[in-house]
C-alpha positions in Angstrom: 106.3 81.9 101.6 109.4 80.3 100.2 107.8 77.2 98.6 105.9 80.1 96.4 108.9 82.0 95.4 110.9 79.0 94.9 110.7 79.5 91.2 112.5 82.9 91.6 115.7 81.2 93.6 117.5 80.3 90.9 117.9 84.1 90.1 119.2 85.7 93.1 122.7 87.4 93.3 123.9 89.4 95.5 123.3 93.3 95.3 124.7 96.4 97.2 122.6 98.1 99.9 121.8 101.4 99.4 120.9 104.2 102.0 117.1 104.4 103.2 115.4 107.2 101.1 111.7 108.6 101.7 109.0 107.1 99.5 105.5 108.1 98.5 102.9 105.1 98.5 99.2 105.6 97.7 96.7 103.6 99.3 93.1 103.6 101.1 94.0 104.5 104.5 91.2 102.8 105.7 92.0 99.2 105.1 93.6 96.7 106.8 95.2 95.3 103.8 97.4 98.5 103.9 98.9 98.5 107.6 102.0 96.3 106.8 103.1 99.3 104.5 102.7 101.9 107.2 104.3 99.2 110.2 107.4 99.0 107.6 107.8 102.6 107.5 107.5 103.2 111.2 109.8 100.3 111.8 112.4 100.9 109.3 112.5 103.8 108.1 111.6 106.3 111.1 107.8 106.8 110.0 109.6 108.7 106.7 107.4 107.3 103.9 104.7 109.8 103.1 101.4 108.1 102.5 98.5 109.5 100.4 95.0 108.1 100.2 94.4 106.4 97.1 95.7 103.2 95.3 97.0 102.6 92.0 95.1 105.6 90.4 97.1 108.1 91.7 100.5 106.3 91.2 100.0 106.0 87.6 98.8 109.7 87.4 101.2 111.5 89.6 105.2 111.0 89.2 105.7 111.8 92.6 104.1 108.8 94.0 106.4 105.4 94.0 104.3 102.9 95.1 100.7 102.2 95.0 98.4 99.5 97.0 95.3 97.9 95.8 93.4 95.1 95.0 94.2 93.5 91.6 90.4 94.9 90.1 91.7 98.5 90.5 95.3 97.3 88.7 93.4 96.1 85.6 90.9 99.2 86.0 94.2 101.2 85.9 96.2 99.2 83.5 93.7 99.8 80.7 94.8 103.4 80.3 98.6 103.2 81.8 100.4 100.1 80.9 103.5 101.5 82.9 101.7 99.9 86.1 103.2 97.1 87.4 102.7 94.6 90.2 105.6 93.8 92.2 104.4 92.0 95.5 101.2 90.4 97.1 100.3 92.4 100.5 97.7 89.9 101.4 95.2 87.4 100.1 91.5 87.6 101.4 88.8 85.4 100.5 85.7 87.3 100.5 82.7 86.2 102.5 78.9 86.8 101.7 76.4 87.0 104.6 72.9 86.3 104.2 69.8 86.5 106.8 68.0 83.6 107.2 64.6 85.1 108.1 64.6 85.6 104.4 64.3 82.9 103.4 68.3 81.8 102.5 69.8 78.8 103.2 71.4 78.2 100.3 73.5 80.2 97.8 70.4 79.3 94.9 67.8 80.9 97.4 69.2 84.2 96.3 67.7 84.3 93.2 65.2 87.6 93.2 66.8 88.4 96.5 68.6 91.9 97.6 72.3 91.6 97.4 74.4 94.8 98.9 77.7 94.9 97.1 79.7 97.8 95.4 79.8 97.0 91.6 82.8 97.5 89.6 85.1 96.7 92.7 86.3 93.4 93.9 83.5 93.0 95.9 81.2 93.1 92.7 82.9 90.6 91.4 83.1 88.1 94.0 79.4 88.6 94.3 78.7 87.9 90.2 81.1 84.7 90.5 79.8 83.0 93.7 76.4 83.2 92.3 77.3 82.3 89.0 78.4 78.7 90.9 74.7 77.9 91.3 73.5 79.2 88.0 72.5 82.6 88.7 73.4 85.2 86.6 74.0 88.9 86.9 70.1 90.1 86.9 68.8 87.0 88.5 69.1 89.4 92.0 69.2 92.6 92.9 72.4 94.3 93.6 72.0 97.2 96.3 74.8 99.8 97.0 75.8 100.8 100.3 78.5 102.0 102.4 81.1 100.0 104.5 81.5 100.1 108.6 84.6 99.7 110.8 83.0 99.5 114.0 79.6 98.8 115.5 76.9 100.7 115.7 77.1 100.6 112.0 75.4 103.8 110.7 72.6 104.2 108.2 73.4 103.2 104.7 76.2 100.8 105.8 75.7 97.1 104.9 75.4 95.9 108.4 72.5 98.5 109.5 70.8 97.5 105.7 71.0 93.9 106.4 69.7 93.9 110.4 66.9 96.7 108.8 65.7 94.2 106.5 66.4 96.4 103.7 68.9 94.0 101.9 68.6 90.2 102.2 72.4 89.5 101.6 75.8 91.1 101.3 79.2 90.5 99.9 82.2 92.9 100.8 85.6 93.2 102.7 86.5 92.9 106.0 85.4 94.0 108.8 82.4 95.3 107.3 81.2 91.5 106.7 81.8 90.4 109.9 80.1 93.2 111.1 77.1 92.3 109.1 77.1 88.7 110.9 77.2 90.4 114.3 74.3 92.7 113.5 71.8 89.9 113.0 70.9 87.6 116.3 72.6 84.0 116.6 71.7 81.3 114.2 70.2 83.8 111.9 73.0 84.3 109.5 74.1 82.3 106.7 77.8 82.7 105.4 79.5 81.6 102.3 82.8 81.6 101.2 84.9 79.8 98.5 88.4 80.8 97.9 88.4 78.8 94.6 86.0 81.3 93.4 87.6 84.5 94.4 90.2 86.2 97.0 91.2 89.3 97.1 94.8 89.9 95.9 96.0 93.0 97.1 98.9 93.8 95.9 102.1 96.3 96.0 102.9 98.1 92.4 105.0 100.7 90.9 105.6 101.9 87.4 107.6 101.0 84.7 109.4 104.4 84.6 110.0 104.2 88.5 111.7 100.5 88.2 113.6 102.0 85.2 115.3 104.7 87.3 118.3 102.9 89.3 118.3 105.2 91.9 114.5 104.9 92.5 114.9 100.7 92.1 117.3 100.4 94.6 115.1 102.4 97.0 112.2 100.3 96.3 113.8 97.2 96.6 115.1 97.6 100.1 111.6 98.8 100.9 110.2 95.7 99.6 112.8 93.6 101.4 111.9 95.5 104.8 108.0 94.7 103.9 108.9 90.9 103.6 110.0 91.0 107.0 107.1 93.5 108.5 104.6 90.8 107.0 106.3 87.7 108.8 104.8 89.5 111.9 101.7 89.7 110.5 101.6 86.1 109.3 103.4 84.2 112.3 102.8 86.7 115.3 99.9 88.7 114.9 99.3 89.5 118.5 102.3 91.8 118.1 100.1 94.2 115.6 97.2 93.9 116.7 97.1 97.2 118.1 99.3 99.2 115.7 96.3 98.1 113.0 93.5 98.8 115.4 95.3 102.5 115.7 95.9 102.6 111.9 92.6 101.8 110.5 90.1 102.3 114.0 88.8 98.8 114.1 88.8 97.4 117.3 91.1 94.5 118.5 88.4 92.1 119.0 87.2 92.9 115.7 90.5 92.4 114.2 90.9 89.2 115.9 87.5 87.8 114.3 88.6 88.7 110.8 92.7 87.7 111.1 92.1 84.3 109.8 90.6 85.0 106.3 94.2 87.2 105.7 97.0 85.5 104.4 100.0 87.6 104.7 102.5 85.1 103.7 103.4 87.1 100.4 105.3 86.6 97.3 103.7 86.5 93.8 100.9 84.0 93.5 101.7 81.4 91.2 98.2 81.8 89.6 98.3 85.8 89.4 98.0 86.0 85.6 95.5 83.3 85.2 93.3 85.5 87.4 94.1 88.7 86.2 92.9 87.2 82.7 89.8 86.0 83.9 89.1 89.4 85.9 89.8 91.5 83.2 86.5 90.3 81.2 84.2 91.6 84.4 86.5 94.9 84.4 86.4 95.5 80.7 82.3 94.9 80.8 81.7 97.3 83.6 84.0 100.1 82.3 82.5 99.4 78.8 85.5 98.6 76.9 87.3 95.7 75.0 88.9 93.3 77.2 92.6 93.0 76.9 94.2 89.2 76.5 95.7 87.2 79.0 99.1 88.1 77.3 98.7 91.5 77.7 97.7 91.6 81.3 100.3 89.4 82.2 102.9 92.2 81.5 101.6 93.9 84.3 103.4 91.5 86.4 107.1 92.3 87.5 109.0 89.6 89.5 112.7 91.4 89.2 111.7 93.3 91.8 111.3 90.5 94.8 114.4 88.4 92.9 116.3 91.7 94.3 114.6 92.1 97.6 115.5 88.2 98.5 118.8 88.8 97.4 119.2 91.7 99.6 117.6 90.0 102.3 119.5 86.5 102.0 122.5 88.5 102.3 121.4 90.0 105.4 120.2 87.1 107.3 123.6 85.8 106.6 125.1 88.6 108.5 122.7 88.3 111.2 121.8 92.0 110.3 118.5 94.1 110.2 116.1 92.2 112.3 115.1 95.3 114.2 111.6 95.8 115.8 109.8 93.3 113.3 106.9 95.2 114.0 106.7 94.5 117.7 108.0 97.6 118.7 108.4 97.0 122.7 
């Protein structure tokens, strides 16, 4: 992680550590990516953080919410109407996958021409499918997109993507985990084809705040301390996942064996990705099209990224580690 943050290190300084405070955090409470926020609250704040189901949309609409977590696509959608939104940290990067049924005559991406592809248009999954198929010359309209629902545990119910794939109602689908893995598991061994290309798309699931919250000195200090502790929590997710499998399982109702299968596609190293602004600039074109608005410039969306909070959090962490303080339970919770 530190290599990715090297461009921030010259700015590091020592800050006064404020007392712990209650923060209100908005996130989709059924996705794996949000759980480091929960474990940070449990391990460092005695579970005092307040979580509301949502993401960045409630954050920009409700002044009582301090932080919001979402994929970059939803950040772009909300930034279009509220330019106070700020990305302050990356929680997870997840290269999405697409699973196809060999029995439908699919062995390569180009075979998806004219096929039925499950996804959720207007989301990170919809963008992923479109970009992946463009790599073999397939444009939107060369295949049929079919809507469906996600699933967290087998047996998956009616109208979920894994069930639709097994029943032959779709020929392939692309979505976030663990639904994708359940689609692989839903077909007989040897009957699945899986496509993945991190260079084409990976979800960049970020932590956000707002310009107003960060301009408030007291609230900013609270957010900086929370981020410092989140960095420590994510180290465990990245380096010692066996310590958190059971806790993630309990939080999002995904079995530990299923988590173990999908963990390898999650990168918890954090930071602010060096190519984030470039990614936002490209994805803005897609989000603007599906939202029927004019795309903003790369320079405009670049203002959404604020690395200053991370600089301050790293300074606190550096000071803490010098003193040998604050290691706590580090998400292990014996």
